[in-house]
N, CA, C and O atoms as a GROMACS GRO file, in nm:
protein
  440
    1UNK      N    1   0.123  -0.109   0.005
    1UNK     CA    2  -0.014  -0.007  -0.014
    1UNK      C    3   0.087   0.170  -0.026
    1UNK      O    4   0.045   0.280   0.009
    2UNK      N    5   0.215   0.138  -0.083
    2UNK     CA    6   0.204   0.339  -0.171
    2UNK      C    7   0.114   0.415  -0.113
    2UNK      O    8   0.133   0.482  -0.012
    3UNK      N    9   0.002   0.407  -0.181
    3UNK     CA   10  -0.094   0.496  -0.174
    3UNK      C   11  -0.128   0.523  -0.021
    3UNK      O   12  -0.191   0.626   0.005
    4UNK      N   13  -0.084   0.425   0.098
    4UNK     CA   14  -0.140   0.519   0.238
    4UNK      C   15  -0.085   0.628   0.259
    4UNK      O   16   0.019   0.679   0.218
    5UNK      N   17  -0.186   0.667   0.345
    5UNK     CA   18  -0.121   0.841   0.416
    5UNK      C   19  -0.046   0.777   0.556
    5UNK      O   20  -0.076   0.683   0.630
    6UNK      N   21   0.104   0.911   0.553
    6UNK     CA   22   0.145   0.913   0.686
    6UNK      C   23   0.116   0.959   0.788
    6UNK      O   24   0.170   1.066   0.817
    7UNK      N   25   0.043   0.913   0.860
    7UNK     CA   26  -0.024   0.884   1.020
    7UNK      C   27   0.068   1.036   1.081
    7UNK      O   28   0.006   1.142   1.087
    8UNK      N   29   0.163   1.033   1.109
    8UNK     CA   30   0.315   1.074   1.178
    8UNK      C   31   0.324   1.250   1.120
    8UNK      O   32   0.345   1.355   1.182
    9UNK      N   33   0.297   1.222   0.972
    9UNK     CA   34   0.244   1.388   0.951
    9UNK      C   35   0.139   1.498   0.956
    9UNK      O   36   0.024   1.496   0.913
   10UNK      N   37   0.206   1.597   1.018
   10UNK     CA   38   0.133   1.710   1.102
   10UNK      C   39   0.027   1.761   0.994
   10UNK      O   40  -0.095   1.773   1.001
   11UNK      N   41   0.081   1.776   0.935
   11UNK     CA   42  -0.059   1.775   0.842
   11UNK      C   43  -0.223   1.684   0.777
   11UNK      O   44  -0.343   1.709   0.764
   12UNK      N   45  -0.159   1.609   0.761
   12UNK     CA   46  -0.232   1.452   0.773
   12UNK      C   47  -0.311   1.494   0.912
   12UNK      O   48  -0.414   1.559   0.927
   13UNK      N   49  -0.234   1.440   0.992
   13UNK     CA   50  -0.299   1.476   1.076
   13UNK      C   51  -0.427   1.523   1.147
   13UNK      O   52  -0.512   1.463   1.214
   14UNK      N   53  -0.414   1.641   1.114
   14UNK     CA   54  -0.513   1.779   1.107
   14UNK      C   55  -0.572   1.803   0.998
   14UNK      O   56  -0.626   1.914   0.993
   15UNK      N   57  -0.586   1.710   0.870
   15UNK     CA   58  -0.676   1.687   0.828
   15UNK      C   59  -0.762   1.549   0.857
   15UNK      O   60  -0.876   1.540   0.902
   16UNK      N   61  -0.728   1.510   0.843
   16UNK     CA   62  -0.833   1.430   0.924
   16UNK      C   63  -0.916   1.414   1.079
   16UNK      O   64  -0.987   1.323   1.123
   17UNK      N   65  -0.882   1.512   1.123
   17UNK     CA   66  -0.941   1.566   1.260
   17UNK      C   67  -1.023   1.660   1.230
   17UNK      O   68  -1.127   1.660   1.295
   18UNK      N   69  -1.004   1.764   1.129
   18UNK     CA   70  -1.106   1.836   1.054
   18UNK      C   71  -1.215   1.768   0.958
   18UNK      O   72  -1.335   1.798   0.957
   19UNK      N   73  -1.166   1.690   0.893
   19UNK     CA   74  -1.318   1.529   0.828
   19UNK      C   75  -1.381   1.487   0.948
   19UNK      O   76  -1.504   1.484   0.944
   20UNK      N   77  -1.309   1.442   1.087
   20UNK     CA   78  -1.388   1.384   1.187
   20UNK      C   79  -1.469   1.486   1.279
   20UNK      O   80  -1.530   1.428   1.369
   21UNK      N   81  -1.485   1.652   1.279
   21UNK     CA   82  -1.497   1.700   1.357
   21UNK      C   83  -1.657   1.781   1.236
   21UNK      O   84  -1.765   1.834   1.262
   22UNK      N   85  -1.563   1.737   1.083
   22UNK     CA   86  -1.665   1.796   0.980
   22UNK      C   87  -1.815   1.728   0.994
   22UNK      O   88  -1.919   1.792   0.984
   23UNK      N   89  -1.805   1.545   1.028
   23UNK     CA   90  -1.856   1.432   1.050
   23UNK      C   91  -1.960   1.485   1.119
   23UNK      O   92  -2.070   1.521   1.076
   24UNK      N   93  -1.884   1.491   1.319
   24UNK     CA   94  -1.945   1.520   1.382
   24UNK      C   95  -2.077   1.650   1.375
   24UNK      O   96  -2.190   1.654   1.422
   25UNK      N   97  -1.990   1.757   1.285
   25UNK     CA   98  -2.084   1.847   1.273
   25UNK      C   99  -2.199   1.811   1.225
   25UNK      O  100  -2.276   1.785   1.317
   26UNK      N  101  -2.262   1.792   1.088
   26UNK     CA  102  -2.267   1.766   0.951
   26UNK      C  103  -2.410   1.627   1.087
   26UNK      O  104  -2.533   1.634   1.089
   27UNK      N  105  -2.340   1.551   1.150
   27UNK     CA  106  -2.455   1.422   1.212
   27UNK      C  107  -2.536   1.481   1.367
   27UNK      O  108  -2.633   1.421   1.412
   28UNK      N  109  -2.490   1.580   1.421
   28UNK     CA  110  -2.586   1.618   1.512
   28UNK      C  111  -2.704   1.705   1.445
   28UNK      O  112  -2.824   1.688   1.464
   29UNK      N  113  -2.636   1.817   1.351
   29UNK     CA  114  -2.732   1.895   1.294
   29UNK      C  115  -2.838   1.773   1.234
   29UNK      O  116  -2.924   1.722   1.305
   30UNK      N  117  -2.820   1.739   1.103
   30UNK     CA  118  -2.928   1.630   1.048
   30UNK      C  119  -3.020   1.555   1.196
   30UNK      O  120  -3.143   1.546   1.193
   31UNK      N  121  -2.938   1.508   1.315
   31UNK     CA  122  -3.032   1.454   1.448
   31UNK      C  123  -3.066   1.524   1.508
   31UNK      O  124  -3.120   1.468   1.603
   32UNK      N  125  -3.070   1.650   1.517
   32UNK     CA  126  -3.131   1.758   1.563
   32UNK      C  127  -3.284   1.827   1.552
   32UNK      O  128  -3.380   1.861   1.622
   33UNK      N  129  -3.215   1.822   1.352
   33UNK     CA  130  -3.326   1.826   1.285
   33UNK      C  131  -3.425   1.720   1.319
   33UNK      O  132  -3.536   1.756   1.357
   34UNK      N  133  -3.401   1.616   1.311
   34UNK     CA  134  -3.535   1.514   1.324
   34UNK      C  135  -3.594   1.487   1.477
   34UNK      O  136  -3.712   1.454   1.487
   35UNK      N  137  -3.513   1.501   1.596
   35UNK     CA  138  -3.506   1.504   1.728
   35UNK      C  139  -3.659   1.614   1.714
   35UNK      O  140  -3.771   1.608   1.765
   36UNK      N  141  -3.575   1.734   1.595
   36UNK     CA  142  -3.711   1.815   1.693
   36UNK      C  143  -3.840   1.857   1.617
   36UNK      O  144  -3.937   1.931   1.632
   37UNK      N  145  -3.788   1.766   1.525
   37UNK     CA  146  -3.932   1.734   1.426
   37UNK      C  147  -4.033   1.632   1.525
   37UNK      O  148  -4.132   1.650   1.597
   38UNK      N  149  -3.941   1.504   1.483
   38UNK     CA  150  -3.987   1.409   1.650
   38UNK      C  151  -4.091   1.411   1.778
   38UNK      O  152  -4.183   1.350   1.834
   39UNK      N  153  -4.003   1.533   1.782
   39UNK     CA  154  -4.007   1.545   1.930
   39UNK      C  155  -4.128   1.644   1.975
   39UNK      O  156  -4.234   1.629   2.036
   40UNK      N  157  -4.029   1.796   1.890
   40UNK     CA  158  -4.115   1.870   1.914
   40UNK      C  159  -4.252   1.865   1.821
   40UNK      O  160  -4.362   1.855   1.875
   41UNK      N  161  -4.237   1.874   1.654
   41UNK     CA  162  -4.380   1.854   1.597
   41UNK      C  163  -4.486   1.715   1.671
   41UNK      O  164  -4.607   1.732   1.686
   42UNK      N  165  -4.433   1.614   1.701
   42UNK     CA  166  -4.487   1.509   1.753
   42UNK      C  167  -4.502   1.494   1.858
   42UNK      O  168  -4.587   1.406   1.864
   43UNK      N  169  -4.478   1.519   1.942
   43UNK     CA  170  -4.531   1.457   2.071
   43UNK      C  171  -4.573   1.701   2.125
   43UNK      O  172  -4.691   1.725   2.150
   44UNK      N  173  -4.492   1.802   2.130
   44UNK     CA  174  -4.544   1.873   2.221
   44UNK      C  175  -4.599   2.012   2.136
   44UNK      O  176  -4.629   2.119   2.189
   45UNK      N  177  -4.601   1.993   2.040
   45UNK     CA  178  -4.724   2.025   1.915
   45UNK      C  179  -4.828   1.964   1.826
   45UNK      O  180  -4.896   1.968   1.724
   46UNK      N  181  -4.793   1.910   1.927
   46UNK     CA  182  -4.879   1.810   1.870
   46UNK      C  183  -5.063   1.806   1.850
   46UNK      O  184  -5.147   1.759   1.774
   47UNK      N  185  -5.054   1.880   1.961
   47UNK     CA  186  -5.261   1.918   1.954
   47UNK      C  187  -5.263   2.069   1.876
   47UNK      O  188  -5.356   2.117   1.812
   48UNK      N  189  -5.129   2.127   1.903
   48UNK     CA  190  -5.213   2.226   1.809
   48UNK      C  191  -5.166   2.224   1.658
   48UNK      O  192  -5.197   2.326   1.595
   49UNK      N  193  -5.077   2.099   1.569
   49UNK     CA  194  -5.108   2.047   1.439
   49UNK      C  195  -5.236   1.963   1.456
   49UNK      O  196  -5.303   1.951   1.353
   50UNK      N  197  -5.265   1.924   1.528
   50UNK     CA  198  -5.420   1.874   1.473
   50UNK      C  199  -5.542   1.910   1.460
   50UNK      O  200  -5.648   1.848   1.458
   51UNK      N  201  -5.509   2.037   1.448
   51UNK     CA  202  -5.591   2.157   1.443
   51UNK      C  203  -5.625   2.198   1.278
   51UNK      O  204  -5.722   2.258   1.231
   52UNK      N  205  -5.485   2.129   1.199
   52UNK     CA  206  -5.497   2.116   1.057
   52UNK      C  207  -5.493   1.987   1.019
   52UNK      O  208  -5.447   1.895   1.088
   53UNK      N  209  -5.548   1.974   0.888
   53UNK     CA  210  -5.579   1.786   0.799
   53UNK      C  211  -5.452   1.801   0.694
   53UNK      O  212  -5.406   1.897   0.633
   54UNK      N  213  -5.410   1.649   0.703
   54UNK     CA  214  -5.280   1.637   0.625
   54UNK      C  215  -5.406   1.643   0.471
   54UNK      O  216  -5.508   1.586   0.511
   55UNK      N  217  -5.416   1.666   0.400
   55UNK     CA  218  -5.399   1.707   0.241
   55UNK      C  219  -5.485   1.566   0.167
   55UNK      O  220  -5.416   1.466   0.185
   56UNK      N  221  -5.599   1.536   0.101
   56UNK     CA  222  -5.673   1.441   0.059
   56UNK      C  223  -5.649   1.266   0.127
   56UNK      O  224  -5.645   1.154   0.078
   57UNK      N  225  -5.638   1.333   0.282
   57UNK     CA  226  -5.612   1.259   0.342
   57UNK      C  227  -5.696   1.264   0.428
   57UNK      O  228  -5.753   1.156   0.414
   58UNK      N  229  -5.763   1.332   0.537
   58UNK     CA  230  -5.869   1.356   0.684
   58UNK      C  231  -5.762   1.358   0.777
   58UNK      O  232  -5.803   1.406   0.883
   59UNK      N  233  -5.616   1.318   0.784
   59UNK     CA  234  -5.583   1.242   0.907
   59UNK      C  235  -5.485   1.452   0.967
   59UNK      O  236  -5.413   1.533   0.909
   60UNK      N  237  -5.550   1.441   1.105
   60UNK     CA  238  -5.434   1.539   1.189
   60UNK      C  239  -5.339   1.542   1.164
   60UNK      O  240  -5.292   1.436   1.123
   61UNK      N  241  -5.247   1.668   1.174
   61UNK     CA  242  -5.115   1.658   1.112
   61UNK      C  243  -4.995   1.622   1.248
   61UNK      O  244  -4.885   1.566   1.247
   62UNK      N  245  -5.069   1.678   1.347
   62UNK     CA  246  -5.047   1.638   1.517
   62UNK      C  247  -4.979   1.432   1.446
   62UNK      O  248  -4.878   1.364   1.432
   63UNK      N  249  -5.122   1.431   1.428
   63UNK     CA  250  -5.089   1.288   1.468
   63UNK      C  251  -5.031   1.210   1.381
   63UNK      O  252  -4.992   1.099   1.416
   64UNK      N  253  -5.014   1.259   1.243
   64UNK     CA  254  -4.988   1.202   1.120
   64UNK      C  255  -4.809   1.218   1.117
   64UNK      O  256  -4.732   1.142   1.058
   65UNK      N  257  -4.771   1.352   1.206
   65UNK     CA  258  -4.622   1.383   1.230
   65UNK      C  259  -4.618   1.225   1.322
   65UNK      O  260  -4.611   1.108   1.286
   66UNK      N  261  -4.624   1.270   1.413
   66UNK     CA  262  -4.591   1.138   1.538
   66UNK      C  263  -4.607   0.976   1.402
   66UNK      O  264  -4.519   0.908   1.349
   67UNK      N  265  -4.721   0.971   1.394
   67UNK     CA  266  -4.658   0.787   1.307
   67UNK      C  267  -4.591   0.781   1.180
   67UNK      O  268  -4.560   0.671   1.133
   68UNK      N  269  -4.561   0.909   1.108
   68UNK     CA  270  -4.514   0.898   0.926
   68UNK      C  271  -4.428   1.007   0.960
   68UNK      O  272  -4.310   0.972   0.956
   69UNK      N  273  -4.446   1.121   0.990
   69UNK     CA  274  -4.365   1.198   0.956
   69UNK      C  275  -4.275   1.208   1.037
   69UNK      O  276  -4.231   1.323   1.029
   70UNK      N  277  -4.230   1.160   1.100
   70UNK     CA  278  -4.085   1.121   1.195
   70UNK      C  279  -3.994   1.046   1.124
   70UNK      O  280  -3.872   1.059   1.119
   71UNK      N  281  -4.079   0.952   1.058
   71UNK     CA  282  -4.004   0.846   0.977
   71UNK      C  283  -3.926   0.900   0.833
   71UNK      O  284  -3.814   0.886   0.782
   72UNK      N  285  -4.041   0.962   0.804
   72UNK     CA  286  -4.030   1.018   0.654
   72UNK      C  287  -3.911   1.112   0.690
   72UNK      O  288  -3.824   1.078   0.610
   73UNK      N  289  -3.845   1.244   0.794
   73UNK     CA  290  -3.788   1.346   0.823
   73UNK      C  291  -3.687   1.254   0.764
   73UNK      O  292  -3.645   1.245   0.648
   74UNK      N  293  -3.648   1.165   0.913
   74UNK     CA  294  -3.503   1.058   0.898
   74UNK      C  295  -3.489   0.977   0.759
   74UNK      O  296  -3.394   0.975   0.680
   75UNK      N  297  -3.581   0.929   0.754
   75UNK     CA  298  -3.496   0.909   0.530
   75UNK      C  299  -3.464   0.980   0.496
   75UNK      O  300  -3.354   0.982   0.440
   76UNK      N  301  -3.551   1.100   0.511
   76UNK     CA  302  -3.436   1.242   0.430
   76UNK      C  303  -3.309   1.284   0.494
   76UNK      O  304  -3.214   1.316   0.423
   77UNK      N  305  -3.298   1.286   0.648
   77UNK     CA  306  -3.197   1.332   0.748
   77UNK      C  307  -3.057   1.157   0.647
   77UNK      O  308  -2.939   1.178   0.619
   78UNK      N  309  -3.111   1.054   0.629
   78UNK     CA  310  -2.991   1.001   0.578
   78UNK      C  311  -2.975   1.003   0.481
   78UNK      O  312  -2.895   0.918   0.441
   79UNK      N  313  -3.037   1.098   0.376
   79UNK     CA  314  -3.012   1.084   0.216
   79UNK      C  315  -2.970   1.233   0.260
   79UNK      O  316  -2.887   1.248   0.170
   80UNK      N  317  -2.966   1.328   0.315
   80UNK     CA  318  -2.889   1.486   0.339
   80UNK      C  319  -2.787   1.388   0.397
   80UNK      O  320  -2.714   1.383   0.298
   81UNK      N  321  -2.732   1.311   0.480
   81UNK     CA  322  -2.575   1.288   0.557
   81UNK      C  323  -2.526   1.228   0.438
   81UNK      O  324  -2.418   1.269   0.395
   82UNK      N  325  -2.618   1.092   0.345
   82UNK     CA  326  -2.530   1.010   0.220
   82UNK      C  327  -2.460   1.119   0.144
   82UNK      O  328  -2.338   1.110   0.136
   83UNK      N  329  -2.531   1.241   0.076
   83UNK     CA  330  -2.499   1.312  -0.043
   83UNK      C  331  -2.437   1.436   0.050
   83UNK      O  332  -2.368   1.510  -0.021
   84UNK      N  333  -2.442   1.478   0.192
   84UNK     CA  334  -2.280   1.556   0.180
   84UNK      C  335  -2.152   1.479   0.194
   84UNK      O  336  -2.044   1.505   0.141
   85UNK      N  337  -2.189   1.354   0.294
   85UNK     CA  338  -2.005   1.293   0.293
   85UNK      C  339  -2.038   1.248   0.210
   85UNK      O  340  -2.024   1.135   0.257
   86UNK      N  341  -2.092   1.221   0.069
   86UNK     CA  342  -1.974   1.166  -0.090
   86UNK      C  343  -1.892   1.332  -0.052
   86UNK      O  344  -1.776   1.341  -0.012
   87UNK      N  345  -1.963   1.421  -0.072
   87UNK     CA  346  -1.909   1.580  -0.129
   87UNK      C  347  -1.769   1.586  -0.068
   87UNK      O  348  -1.656   1.620  -0.104
   88UNK      N  349  -1.826   1.538   0.032
   88UNK     CA  350  -1.694   1.553   0.213
   88UNK      C  351  -1.562   1.456   0.150
   88UNK      O  352  -1.440   1.461   0.134
   89UNK      N  353  -1.661   1.381   0.133
   89UNK     CA  354  -1.516   1.216   0.109
   89UNK      C  355  -1.407   1.274   0.059
   89UNK      O  356  -1.289   1.290   0.090
   90UNK      N  357  -1.530   1.320  -0.085
   90UNK     CA  358  -1.468   1.340  -0.202
   90UNK      C  359  -1.329   1.463  -0.200
   90UNK      O  360  -1.214   1.455  -0.242
   91UNK      N  361  -1.423   1.598  -0.118
   91UNK     CA  362  -1.324   1.692  -0.152
   91UNK      C  363  -1.139   1.654  -0.027
   91UNK      O  364  -1.033   1.714  -0.042
   92UNK      N  365  -1.174   1.515   0.105
   92UNK     CA  366  -1.157   1.470   0.254
   92UNK      C  367  -0.960   1.375   0.096
   92UNK      O  368  -0.837   1.370   0.097
   93UNK      N  369  -1.038   1.346   0.038
   93UNK     CA  370  -0.962   1.231  -0.024
   93UNK      C  371  -0.913   1.330  -0.080
   93UNK      O  372  -0.819   1.369  -0.010
   94UNK      N  373  -0.931   1.422  -0.209
   94UNK     CA  374  -0.850   1.492  -0.274
   94UNK      C  375  -0.697   1.642  -0.202
   94UNK      O  376  -0.597   1.702  -0.242
   95UNK      N  377  -0.760   1.632  -0.116
   95UNK     CA  378  -0.648   1.670  -0.022
   95UNK      C  379  -0.566   1.574   0.048
   95UNK      O  380  -0.443   1.568   0.040
   96UNK      N  381  -0.652   1.487   0.128
   96UNK     CA  382  -0.479   1.399   0.113
   96UNK      C  383  -0.380   1.369  -0.007
   96UNK      O  384  -0.258   1.360   0.004
   97UNK      N  385  -0.435   1.359  -0.093
   97UNK     CA  386  -0.405   1.336  -0.178
   97UNK      C  387  -0.295   1.387  -0.234
   97UNK      O  388  -0.189   1.327  -0.249
   98UNK      N  389  -0.318   1.497  -0.265
   98UNK     CA  390  -0.236   1.644  -0.192
   98UNK      C  391  -0.116   1.685  -0.133
   98UNK      O  392  -0.007   1.723  -0.174
   99UNK      N  393  -0.184   1.661   0.006
   99UNK     CA  394  -0.066   1.592   0.133
   99UNK      C  395   0.050   1.542   0.139
   99UNK      O  396   0.151   1.590   0.191
  100UNK      N  397   0.027   1.370   0.045
  100UNK     CA  398   0.072   1.298   0.047
  100UNK      C  399   0.184   1.306  -0.068
  100UNK      O  400   0.292   1.247  -0.066
  101UNK      N  401   0.128   1.407  -0.187
  101UNK     CA  402   0.184   1.407  -0.350
  101UNK      C  403   0.376   1.509  -0.210
  101UNK      O  404   0.496   1.486  -0.200
  102UNK      N  405   0.261   1.623  -0.136
  102UNK     CA  406   0.336   1.727  -0.078
  102UNK      C  407   0.430   1.673  -0.024
  102UNK      O  408   0.527   1.748  -0.030
  103UNK      N  409   0.446   1.602   0.014
  103UNK     CA  410   0.516   1.485   0.117
  103UNK      C  411   0.586   1.429   0.082
  103UNK      O  412   0.704   1.404   0.107
  104UNK      N  413   0.524   1.405   0.023
  104UNK     CA  414   0.665   1.309  -0.073
  104UNK      C  415   0.790   1.339  -0.151
  104UNK      O  416   0.904   1.294  -0.146
  105UNK      N  417   0.701   1.473  -0.259
  105UNK     CA  418   0.791   1.595  -0.295
  105UNK      C  419   0.899   1.669  -0.211
  105UNK      O  420   0.995   1.726  -0.263
  106UNK      N  421   0.885   1.666  -0.128
  106UNK     CA  422   0.992   1.709  -0.007
  106UNK      C  423   1.083   1.522   0.094
  106UNK      O  424   1.150   1.509   0.196
  107UNK      N  425   1.052   1.463   0.032
  107UNK     CA  426   1.142   1.351   0.074
  107UNK      C  427   1.238   1.318  -0.054
  107UNK      O  428   1.344   1.258  -0.037
  108UNK      N  429   1.199   1.356  -0.169
  108UNK     CA  430   1.237   1.331  -0.313
  108UNK      C  431   1.405   1.428  -0.278
  108UNK      O  432   1.432   1.532  -0.217
  109UNK      N  433   1.488   1.323  -0.354
  109UNK     CA  434   1.568   1.446  -0.344
  109UNK      C  435   1.590   1.457  -0.474
  109UNK      O  436   1.650   1.565  -0.478
  110UNK      N  437   1.581   1.406  -0.617
  110UNK     CA  438   1.572   1.466  -0.689
  110UNK      C  439   1.568   1.552  -0.728
  110UNK      O  440   1.554   1.565  -0.850
   0.00000   0.00000   0.00000
């Protein structure tokens, strides 16, 4: 594995730390959205939302959010996480390749 990054290189270590912090920020943001919809709209605001009806079904909106909406939001959060992380992974791998190429050129005496 000649392409494996040197984990002792401080620049690569810092890039990995940034990657992990960004991953955690994305997860916390998406889980906060899901918890807000599930707990907030499905439990705390359910009575208030029940005054509205889901179009073409007649179901009270608070009931629907508690039963189905939180699941739908969770699936959308998974989709958003996949999209965000695919983009972020691509940038991160490019950065690691750039750092690996920089460290290889620094160690080459040619």
